[in-house]
C-alpha positions as CSV (number, residue, x, y, z in Angstrom):
1,M,165.1,124.3,40.8
2,T,164.9,121.6,38.0
3,A,168.4,120.6,35.9
4,A,167.0,122.6,33.5
5,S,168.0,125.7,35.6
6,A,171.5,123.9,36.4
7,G,174.5,126.1,37.5
8,T,172.7,129.6,38.5
9,A,172.5,130.3,42.2
10,F,170.1,128.2,44.6
11,H,168.5,129.7,47.8
12,G,165.9,128.2,49.8
13,K,166.0,124.1,50.0
14,A,167.7,121.0,48.3
15,P,165.6,119.3,46.2
16,A,163.5,115.8,46.8
17,P,165.7,113.0,46.7
18,M,164.8,111.2,43.4
19,K,165.1,107.6,43.5
20,A,168.2,106.8,41.1
21,T,166.7,105.4,38.0
22,A,167.9,105.8,34.5
23,R,165.8,108.9,34.0
24,A,167.3,110.4,37.5
25,L,170.4,109.7,36.1
26,R,170.2,111.2,33.0
27,I,168.7,114.4,34.6
28,A,171.5,114.6,36.9
29,A,174.1,113.8,34.2
30,G,172.3,116.8,32.6
31,A,172.9,119.1,35.8
32,I,176.6,118.1,36.0
33,K,177.0,119.2,32.2
34,R,175.8,122.2,32.6
35,G,178.0,123.4,35.2
36,G,175.6,122.2,38.0
37,T,175.9,120.3,41.6
38,V,174.6,116.8,42.3
39,V,174.4,114.9,45.4
40,F,174.7,111.6,45.0
41,P,175.8,108.2,46.5
42,T,179.0,105.8,46.6
43,E,180.1,103.3,49.0
44,T,181.0,105.3,51.8
45,V,179.4,108.4,52.0
46,Y,177.3,111.0,50.1
47,G,178.9,113.3,47.7
48,L,178.5,116.7,46.2
49,G,179.9,116.5,43.2
50,A,180.0,118.7,40.1
51,D,182.5,118.9,36.4
52,A,186.2,118.8,38.0
53,L,187.4,121.1,35.0
54,N,185.0,123.7,35.3
55,P,185.8,125.8,37.8
56,R,182.9,128.1,38.2
57,A,180.9,124.9,38.7
58,V,183.3,123.9,41.6
59,A,183.4,127.0,43.1
60,R,179.5,126.3,43.3
61,I,180.7,123.3,45.8
62,F,182.2,126.1,48.0
63,E,179.6,127.7,48.3
64,I,176.5,125.7,49.0
65,K,178.9,123.8,51.6
66,R,180.5,127.0,53.0
67,R,183.4,124.9,52.8
68,P,187.2,127.0,52.6
69,R,189.0,127.5,49.4
70,F,192.5,126.2,51.1
71,D,190.6,122.2,51.9
72,P,191.0,120.7,49.0
73,L,188.8,118.1,46.9
74,I,188.4,114.4,45.7
75,V,187.8,113.8,42.5
76,H,186.0,110.8,41.2
77,V,186.6,108.6,37.9
78,S,185.1,106.0,36.1
79,S,188.3,104.4,35.3
80,V,192.2,104.3,35.3
81,S,192.2,105.5,31.9
82,Q,190.7,108.8,32.9
83,A,192.5,109.1,36.0
84,G,195.9,109.3,33.8
85,S,194.3,112.4,31.5
86,I,194.7,114.1,35.0
87,A,197.2,113.0,37.4
88,R,200.6,111.2,36.3
89,L,200.2,107.6,37.5
90,T,203.4,105.7,38.6
91,P,203.8,102.3,38.8
92,E,203.0,102.2,42.2
93,A,199.6,103.9,42.1
94,R,198.8,101.6,39.1
95,A,199.4,98.5,41.7
96,L,197.2,99.8,44.4
97,M,194.3,101.0,41.7
98,A,194.8,97.4,40.2
99,R,194.3,96.0,43.9
100,F,191.7,99.0,45.3
101,W,190.0,100.2,42.5
102,P,187.2,100.8,42.3
103,G,186.6,101.1,46.4
104,P,187.2,103.1,49.2
105,L,191.1,104.0,48.5
106,T,192.2,108.1,47.4
107,L,195.2,108.2,45.9
108,V,197.1,111.6,45.8
109,L,199.3,112.0,43.1
110,P,200.7,114.8,40.7
111,K,198.3,116.2,38.5
112,K,198.1,117.2,34.8
113,K,197.5,120.9,33.7
114,P,193.3,119.9,32.8
115,V,192.7,120.2,36.8
116,P,191.8,123.9,38.1
117,G,194.0,124.7,40.8
118,I,190.2,125.4,42.9
119,V,190.1,121.7,43.5
120,T,193.2,121.0,44.3
121,S,193.3,124.4,46.7
122,G,196.6,125.5,44.7
123,L,198.8,122.3,45.2
124,D,200.2,120.5,42.7
125,T,198.8,117.3,43.7
126,V,195.7,115.8,43.0
127,A,193.3,113.5,44.8
128,L,192.0,110.8,43.3
129,R,189.3,107.7,44.0
130,M,187.5,105.5,41.7
131,P,183.8,104.9,43.8
132,A,182.1,101.2,44.4
133,H,179.4,102.4,43.3
134,P,176.9,101.5,40.7
135,V,175.1,105.4,40.8
136,A,178.1,106.9,41.1
137,L,180.3,105.0,38.3
138,A,177.0,105.3,36.1
139,L,176.9,109.0,36.9
140,I,180.7,110.4,36.4
141,K,180.4,108.2,32.3
142,A,176.8,110.0,31.7
143,A,178.4,113.1,32.5
144,G,181.9,112.4,30.4
145,T,183.4,114.0,32.9
146,P,185.7,113.6,36.1
147,I,183.5,114.7,38.9
148,A,184.8,116.6,42.4
149,A,183.0,115.7,44.6
150,P,183.6,116.3,48.6
151,S,181.4,114.7,51.6
152,A,177.3,116.4,50.8
153,N,177.7,118.1,54.2
154,R,177.9,121.4,55.5
155,F,181.4,121.9,56.0
156,G,182.7,120.4,59.6
157,R,179.5,118.2,60.3
158,L,178.4,114.9,60.1
159,S,178.9,113.1,57.0
160,P,175.9,111.9,55.4
161,T,175.1,108.1,54.8
162,T,171.7,108.9,53.3
163,A,170.2,111.5,50.4
164,A,168.1,112.5,53.5
165,H,171.0,113.3,55.4
166,A,172.4,115.9,53.0
167,S,168.8,116.8,52.1
168,A,168.7,117.8,55.4
169,Q,172.0,120.3,55.5
170,L,172.6,121.6,51.9
171,K,170.0,124.1,52.6
172,D,171.6,126.4,49.4
173,G,171.7,123.8,47.0
174,P,172.0,121.3,44.6
175,D,170.3,121.0,41.3
176,A,169.7,117.4,41.8
177,V,170.0,114.9,44.7
178,L,170.1,111.1,43.1
179,D,168.9,108.5,46.4
180,G,170.8,105.0,45.6
181,G,170.1,103.4,49.0
182,R,172.4,103.8,52.4
183,A,175.9,103.8,52.3
184,R,177.6,100.4,52.7
185,I,181.0,101.6,54.2
186,G,179.5,104.6,56.0
187,V,183.0,106.1,56.8
188,E,185.3,108.3,53.9
189,S,188.2,106.7,51.7
190,T,191.1,106.2,53.4
191,V,193.6,108.8,51.8
192,L,197.1,107.9,50.3
193,A,200.2,109.8,49.0
194,L,202.3,108.5,46.7
195,R,205.7,110.5,46.0
196,G,208.9,109.7,45.1
197,G,208.0,105.3,45.6
198,T,207.5,106.2,49.5
199,F,203.7,105.5,50.9
200,T,202.3,107.5,53.8
201,I,198.4,107.8,54.7
202,L,196.7,111.3,55.2
203,R,193.5,109.4,56.5
204,H,192.2,106.4,57.6
205,G,189.3,105.3,56.1
206,G,187.1,102.9,54.6
207,L,190.1,100.5,53.5
208,P,191.8,99.2,56.5
209,Q,195.4,99.9,57.0
210,E,196.4,96.0,57.1
211,E,194.4,95.9,53.7
212,I,197.3,98.2,51.6
213,E,200.1,97.0,53.8
214,K,199.9,93.8,52.3
215,V,200.1,95.5,48.7
216,T,202.6,98.2,50.1
217,G,204.4,97.1,53.0
218,P,204.8,98.9,56.0
219,L,202.9,102.3,55.8
220,S,204.3,106.0,57.2
221,E,201.5,108.4,58.6
222,R,201.2,112.8,58.4
223,L,197.8,112.5,59.6
224,G,195.6,115.8,60.4
225,G,196.2,118.8,62.7
226,R,197.7,121.3,60.6
227,A,196.1,124.7,59.4
228,R,196.1,124.0,55.5
229,P,195.5,120.6,54.5
230,I,197.7,118.8,52.3
231,S,194.9,116.7,51.0
232,P,191.2,116.4,51.0
233,G,190.0,115.0,55.4
234,Q,192.8,116.6,57.4
235,L,191.6,119.3,59.5
236,S,191.7,118.7,62.9
237,S,188.6,119.5,64.1
238,H,185.3,117.4,61.5
239,Y,182.7,115.7,61.3
240,A,180.9,117.2,64.4
241,P,177.6,116.8,65.6
242,S,175.7,119.5,66.4
243,A,175.7,118.1,70.5
244,A,178.9,118.6,72.0
245,L,180.5,115.3,71.5
246,V,182.8,113.7,74.3
247,L,185.3,110.7,73.5
248,L,184.9,109.0,76.7
249,R,187.6,107.8,78.9
250,A,185.9,106.2,81.7
251,K,183.4,103.7,82.0
252,K,181.2,106.0,84.2
253,P,181.8,109.4,83.7
254,R,180.0,112.4,85.8
255,L,176.9,113.4,84.3
256,R,176.3,117.4,85.0
257,K,172.7,118.6,86.0
258,G,170.4,120.4,83.6
259,L,172.2,118.6,80.4
260,R,170.6,116.2,78.2
261,Y,172.9,113.6,77.5
262,G,172.9,110.8,74.2
263,Y,175.2,107.8,74.5
264,L,177.1,106.4,71.4
265,A,178.3,102.8,72.7
266,F,180.0,100.5,71.0
267,S,178.8,96.7,71.6
268,E,176.3,97.3,75.0
269,M,173.4,99.9,76.0
270,T,174.9,101.4,79.3
271,G,173.4,102.1,82.3
272,L,174.3,105.2,83.1
273,P,170.7,107.9,82.8
274,V,170.5,109.3,79.4
275,K,168.0,110.5,77.1
276,T,169.1,107.7,74.1
277,C,171.4,105.4,73.4
278,A,172.8,103.9,70.2
279,V,174.7,100.8,69.9
280,L,177.4,100.9,67.0
281,S,178.1,96.8,66.9
282,P,176.3,94.4,69.5
283,S,178.3,91.5,67.7
284,R,181.7,94.2,68.0
285,D,182.2,93.8,64.3
286,L,184.4,97.1,62.9
287,E,182.8,97.1,60.0
288,E,178.9,97.2,60.9
289,A,180.2,99.9,63.5
290,A,181.5,101.9,60.4
291,A,178.6,101.4,58.6
292,N,176.1,102.7,60.9
293,L,178.5,105.2,62.9
294,F,177.1,108.7,61.1
295,S,173.8,107.3,61.2
296,H,173.5,107.1,64.7
297,L,175.4,110.4,65.5
298,H,172.6,111.6,63.1
299,D,169.9,110.1,65.3
300,L,171.4,110.9,68.4
301,D,171.7,114.6,67.2
302,A,168.4,114.6,66.7
303,A,167.3,113.2,69.5
304,G,168.1,117.1,70.9
305,V,170.1,116.6,73.1
306,D,173.4,118.3,74.6
307,V,176.0,116.4,75.0
308,I,177.0,112.9,72.9
309,L,179.4,110.4,75.2
310,A,180.6,108.3,72.8
311,E,183.2,104.9,73.5
312,P,186.1,104.3,71.9
313,V,186.0,101.3,69.8
314,P,189.1,98.8,69.2
315,G,192.0,100.6,67.6
316,R,192.1,98.3,64.7
317,G,190.5,98.3,60.8
318,L,188.0,100.4,60.7
319,G,188.0,100.8,64.3
320,R,190.8,103.6,63.8
321,A,188.8,105.4,60.7
322,I,186.2,105.3,63.2
323,M,188.6,106.7,66.0
324,D,189.9,109.5,63.6
325,R,186.0,111.0,63.2
326,L,184.9,110.6,67.2
327,R,188.6,112.8,67.7
328,R,188.1,115.0,64.9
329,A,184.2,115.7,65.7
330,A,184.8,116.0,69.7
331,R,187.3,118.9,68.9
332,G,184.4,120.5,67.6
333,R,182.7,121.0,70.7
334,G,179.3,121.0,69.1
335,R,177.6,123.2,66.8
336,K,174.7,124.9,68.1
């Protein structure tokens, strides 16, 4: 499929990734303008984007991902003024934007009329983020519109940190795939809600809670686990590999005969008789571990294991986001 046919139904396989040159950006921006969908890089993970103000275009995101309509989307903007055109920006929100945008912080704010209900799943709030990736910002500016974009994966599956990850999962679209290299942070954005001057974390992510609290003071939490989410990234089962994932509680778990095991270690190779092992960070650096998380899980899945055993990591800084993803992946119990 070519960008000239953007916005039409697509079946078969995703187009080959294009290196994010100036020409590729023009092609991708043209697809967005015509109501198509584009995979593009951000510093967190790759996103599947469409014109956030075009309900039919946004509907294609849900179709391609096979995502339920009750799960709202994040809208990506290229400036604070663009954010202000679709949401009511409080002084508290502006202070956070000034400190952390562009970056891995999503703010859930009261929406304005231009935002279609399909983007917010009928909620009166919209989730906004300004990505810290030059390709993402260039695409939004060239398209001339905010871009609604969840992660570029099949719903509930592992998030993509490379263009190849996205292309391998999205078999029913999109119109273009921009390759901007491996995602630097490797886990999705932190989601923060602001209501009546109260700050609440809705999802741990690429911006550590400790950094936000330097601006806001102590934060409350209202994390996932509900049937109908109030923001993106709140479903209790998510980010799951094809293999069953087991979050370890003991150093020497009992392995069942006849099963092929993979092992996701924090800092050292395991001595267990597993088929393959991946180490998140030999130096125990949580930023490195977060950057490697989804990539290593993709690799373990590709090795054809039945079960992935995952070691816990320290629950501080980006460790909170890593543990959040592992807990929800474990609830998926495999997708084979």
